[in-house]
Structure formats: structure tokens, C-alpha cells
N, C-alpha and C positions, 0 to 999 in steps of 0.2 A: 413808722414802719410799715404802715398801711400803704404808703405813697411809694416806700420802697418796692414791697411786693408786685405794686401796680406796676410801675415802670419796667420790670423784671419780667415779668408776663406781657408787658405790651412789648418790650425788644423783642422777645422771643417771636412773638405773632409775627412782628415784621421781620425778623429776619427769614422766618419760613416761609413768609410772603414772597421774599425778594428771590427767594434760592429755588422756590418753585419757578416763578415767571422766567429767572434765568435759564431755564434750560427750553430749548425746543422739545414738542412732543413728536415724537418719532415712536412707530411701530413697526414691528417684523412682521410681514407675511408667513403665518403658518399654514401645514396644510388643510386645516380645515376653511383656512381665510380664502382659500384659491376656489373654494365652490361660490363663494359670491363675487371674489374678485377675478374676472373672466381674462382680464388683461393679462394677468402674469402667466396664466395658464395658454392666453394664443402667442405670449412670447416662447414660452418651452415647444410648443405645440409645432412652432414655426421651424424650431430650431431641432427639429426631430427628437424631442426628450421627453421621457416621461415623469412625473415628478408626484406621482402616488406617494412615495416614499422618499423621505428627507434625505439628503446626503450626511454620512456620518464622518465619513474620514476627512472630510474638507469643511473648515467652518469658518466662520466670519464674524467678527466683532465690530461694532458700529457706534462711533462717536460724533456727536453733531452740535455745532456750534454755530447761534444765530448772529448774523453780520448782516447789520440794518434790516432790510426787508429780504433779505436772503440767509438760506441755509447752508451752511459747509457741513458736507458727509463725507466723514472719513472712516474707510472701509478697511479694517487689518485681518488679513487672511493669515493661516496656520502654514500655508504652502505659496513659493513665489510661483510667476509666469502663468498666473491665474487667469483664463479668457473667461467671459460672465456678461449677462445681461442684466442691467439694473432698472427699475421701474420705481417711480413714486405717484401715489395716488392720493387725491383730496378731496373730501366731497363725492368720491365716485367717478372725479376726473382725473386723467392722466396727465401730471403736470410735468413731469421728467420720464424719458426713456433713452436708455443708451447702452449701446454695444460696447464693451471696455477691454482692457486688458493692465494686467498689475504686473510691471515689470519685477517689482520686488516683493513684500508683504503688504505695502501701504498703497491704497487708492484714493486718491479724493474726488467728490463730485461738489457742483454748485447748485443748487435748485432755489428757481425765482421764486420761494414761497417761505412762511413760518409756520410751525406747527403750533396750536395749541391744545387745552383739554375737549374742547368742544370742536376742533377741526384739524385732528391729527393728521400726521402723513404719514403713508404705510410705505414701507418700504420693501421690496420685494428682489431676491438676486438670484438667478440663475447660473449655475457654473454649465460652461460649454466645452471645458475641457483643459489642460494644462499644457503649454508648449509656446512656442513663437507665434506672434499673432499670423505672422505670413505663411504657417506652414499648419493649416487648418487639418491637414491630412495625417497629419503628423502627432497631433493632441492626443495627450493620455489621459490616465486619473479620472475620478468622480465627474460624475456629470449630474445635475437635475438641480432640483431647490437645495438652497443651503439653510441649514439652522442656523440663524442667527441670534446673539445676544448683543442688548444696548447695555452701554455703559452710562451711569450716571454721572453728568460733566460735574467740575469740580467745584468748591464754594465761591461764591462768584465775588468780585471787587467789591460792588455795590453792598452785599451782606456784610462784608469786613468793616467797610465803612460804618454802617448801621451799628455794630457791634462795638466800635471803640467809642462812638457817641454815646450809644446805651451806658456802657463802662464809664465814662466820664460823668453821666449822670445819676448813676446809681451812687459813684464817689460823694459826689456833691450832696446827694440827699443826706447820705450817711453822716458826712462831717456836719452838716448844718445839723444833725439830731443831735448827735453827741456833743457838738457845743453847746447847744441847747441845753442840754441836761448836765454840763457840766458847769452852767452859769445859774442854773435851777436852786435854790434851797439856799443861795448867798446873801446877804441883805445889809443894810447899815453902811458903816464905813470900807466895807471889804468888798459892797457890790461896785461901787466906782472902780476897784481896781479888777474885779472879776469881768466887767465890762470892757475894760480896755485890753486886758489880755486876751477877751472874747474878739473883741474888733482887729487887733494885731494878729492875733492865729488868723482871723477869717481872709484879712489881706493876705499874709504869708501863705495860704493854701490855696488862694485864686491865684496868685503870682503865680505859684509852682503849677496849678491846670492850665493858666493861659502861655505859659513857656512850653509845656508839654503839646499845646494844641499847636504852637508855633512849630516845635519840632515836628510834628507829626505831619504839618502842612508842608515844612520844608524838606524832608524825607520823601514824601510822594512827589514833590517836584523833580527831584534828583533821582529817585531810582523806579518810582512807577510812572510818573509821566511820559518819560520817554518814552517806555513799551508802548502805551498807549499811543502815541504819535508812531512809533514803527508799524503799528497793525492798522493804522490808519492808511501810511504811506503804501502798507503791501496791499492793501483793498484797491488803492487807486493803480497799482503796478497790474492787479488782475484784470480792471476794468479798462485799460487803454491797450492801445496797439500801434502807438507812436513811440519808437526808439526814443527819441529826446525828452520826450515827457517821462517816459519810464527812465530815465537817467537820472533827471531830476529828481523822482521821487528816491532813486537810490542814492542819490548824494545827501538825501536829507536823513534816509533810515542809517548811513555812515556815520553820519554827526552823531546820530541820538544814540547809536552802537558804542560809539567811542566813551561818551558819558556814562554808559552803563559799566561797560567792560571796567572801566579805570578803580572801579569800586569792588569788581569780583574778586574772591580770594581765589588764588592761582593752586594748582596741582602740577608738580615737574616729576618727570621721570629719573630713572638712575643716575642720567647724563646730565641732570640740570635742566632741561628744556622743558618747557610748559606745554604741557597738553590739555591741561582743561582749565577754563573760568566758567566756573557753575555757583549759580545760587541757590541750589539743594546742598546743603552740609550734610546730610545723612542720606544713603541709600541713592547717590546721584546717578543719574543716566546720561547717554549721549543725546537725549531727548533735548536736555536744558543746558548742555554743555555750549557756552557761546565763541567759543573758538569754532565749534562745526558750522555754527550759522554764520560767525565773519566769513569762511571758507566758502558756504554758499551765495554769501553776498559778493566776494569777489568774482566767483564762477557768473553770477547774473550781472556784473558788469563787464567781464568778458562778451558774452554772450550779445549783450545789446551791443556792445561795439563793432562785434561782426556783423552781425546782420543790418548796423545802420547803412552798410555799402551795399547791401544786398537788394533788389530788386522784389517788392512785396508779391509778384508772382510768382515767385521761385519758392520752390517748394522746401527748401534751407531756411528759408524765412518764416514760413509758416512753423518747424520743427523747432526752428529756435524761439519763437514767441511760445509754443507750448512748452519749454522745458522750463523758459523763465515763470509762465502761469503756472506750473506745478509746483516749482520752487517755492514761489510767495504763497502759495497757499499753505505748504507745508511747516512754512517758517512761520506763518501766523499762526498754526497749531501750536508749534513748538515756542513762540514768544507766551500764548496762552497760558500755557503749562508751566513755564516759568515765574509769573506773575505772583501767584499766589507766595510761592517763596521769598520774594521779596520784601514779603513785610514781617515775614519771621526770619529775617537774618540774625546772627548771633548778637551783632551790634544793636538792633533794636532791640530784642529779649532783652538785652543787658540794661539797656537805656529806660525800658518798661519797668524792668524790676528796680532801679532805683528810683524811679519817680514814684513808683506806689510805695517805696520804704520811704521815703520822705516824707509822703503824706502820712503814714500809719505813725512814722516818729513823732510827728507833730501832735495827733491824738493823742499818744501815751505820754508826751511830756505835759500835756493838758491836764490829763487824768490826775498826774501826780500833784500838777498845780493846783487842781480841786482838792485832793488830799491835805495837801499843806494849808489851803487857807480853812478849810474846815475844822483842823487841829487846832488853827490860831484861832477861831470863833471860839470853841468848847473853851479856851484856857483865859480867855479875855484878852489875847493879846493883838 
């Protein structure tokens, strides 16, 4: 029992540690920080803005994701067509600064640094106005320092794997303790039978655990690992400026996408046309709709084919590369959002219930067998 409690506490601590390390440490700059962080003040001053009070009508939500030695920052505005300046400061040094425009509600930025508890990244966002970027004289809406909220990243994949290993360990310790108690107190001729039953039960339970581990690895290889490869190829798309190289990565992404989509449930409209393939079976959104992701991949293929025949000095080439880059970054976020739901699909949950029920059923049968042997021992049979 003590070993069981120790294992449970240890697994909880491990999961907590991984969860903390899985997130980038991002801090958003408030008004009080602007006194010590002069850089954000200088940005606003250059734009002729007063940031003595934060903007309340326009807000932004920040998500951040670790990608190797970089940080992907996703900004979610409550208004479209926002022109803004974003800065990132770490250890008192400016590591990123850009004037940007969010066409819709979401914009992404890539920072060549990773935050930590000791060295967080301070993010500052100043609104310059709302409107098309080429018509700054017609910009309207609120301007100034934005009030930002930071969303905690979702439960990481590594944390889920640790939880699964901890669960198997807890089951193994519980089974061994239960079988040991079932075997205790029976001696004489009954001891041989009890030991035989004990060994047989251990073999059966061991086989069930091994089968469960095999199915978990097989499921990971079929459902999760392709998503990991897709994220890796999207990283390669972002870091490349060669159309042929990008096309090769898109081909690899398409192959993995076909594997994943073959196992996803379909949602059809009144006319019987498939409108969604989504791993989220409850409260699904378009963010994790793989049909939409497929459409974006098709658009990226078309974009690569188009810019392949354009000179790299042409502005259309750079516009096409920026579109591909932005789509790759957004798709990476979508894939990351969808990954946890692949673990808790209805099929995986049903298999887990059956797997646990089989182990519990064997324990129940052993308990009944123990009671039978005890009664037989009492009457001298």
C-alpha cells in the first residue's frame, strides 16, 4: 500500500513538472512595467501615442508554443484589421520587434528565443489603429497599449505518456498486492493449487498489460506519430525559401494527413456531403476540422506551384512565400490543438474500459477462488 501511494505521488509530481516545463514562460507588459521597460514606451512615442492608460475596447489573447529553440506567439484580437507594434524583451534586451497587421482576428510571430521561470519573455503590444495597412491616414479605433491575457498551454503529450506509464505501474502494484493477499493463509495441499492459480493469474494479467502496451504503441504510431511528423514538416516549410524543398515537405504532410483522416469520424450536411472530419467528438470547432486543414494544404500546393515559375526578385514571389509561411504556422497550431483529442477518441476510451475491466474481472475471480479454497480448507475437503 505504501508503494502504491509513493508511486501515485511520484507520478503526480512528474506530471506537474513536465506540464510546467512544457509551456513557454511569457509575460505581458502592463502599465507599471512600462516605467522600467523603456523600449515599449519608445515604440509608442515614435508612433505619437499615449500609453498612460491601457486600451479597454481592444484586447488581445496570447498563446505561445515552444518549437525547438524558438517561440511561436499567436495573438488573438477581438477586432479584425488591427495594426500594431509588438516587442519581446528578455533579460533587459530586445529580442524581437515588428510593426504588423492582423488581417482577421489572429496573427502569429516567431521569436528566436525560449522563455523560462528565470528568464521570461516580456511581450508588449501597442495598437496603432484599425484599417487597411496601406491607408494609415484612415485608421480608426482605439490606439495605445493593449490589455493582454495569457492562455495556459494545453496538457502536453509527454505528460499524457507519463500518466499512462504511471497508471500501468499502479495497476501492476495493486494486482501484485491483491494476488499476494489471496495467496496468503493457505498451506498444506491447498498451497500448491493456490500457487498454481497465482502463477497462472499473474501470467494472464501480464499478458493483458503487454497487450495493452502493444495496442497503445500501435495506436500512437497510427494516430499520434503522423501528427508529430506533420508538425516537423511544417517547421521545415517555415524555415525554407526554396519552392522545391517546400513541395517535398508538403508531399510528406499529405501522406501523413491521409493516414490520420482515414480514421476520423465524418460529419455530413443535409445533402449527405462531408463537411467535417474532426477528432473532437464533443464541442468541436473549425480549428480542429481536418477538412479545413486539407484545404489549406491544397492552397499551399497551388501557391508553391505558382511561385516556382516566378523570379525571386518579384514581389509576387515574396507575397506567395509569406502566405505559405503564415499558413504553415497556423496549421501547426491547429495540429497541436487536435493532438490531445486523438488520445481520448471514443475507440481509445472503449478499449481502455475493456482493458481495465478484464484486469478487475480476473481479480474478482481470484477473490472468489480464494473464498472457495478457504471454505474447502475449513471442512477438510
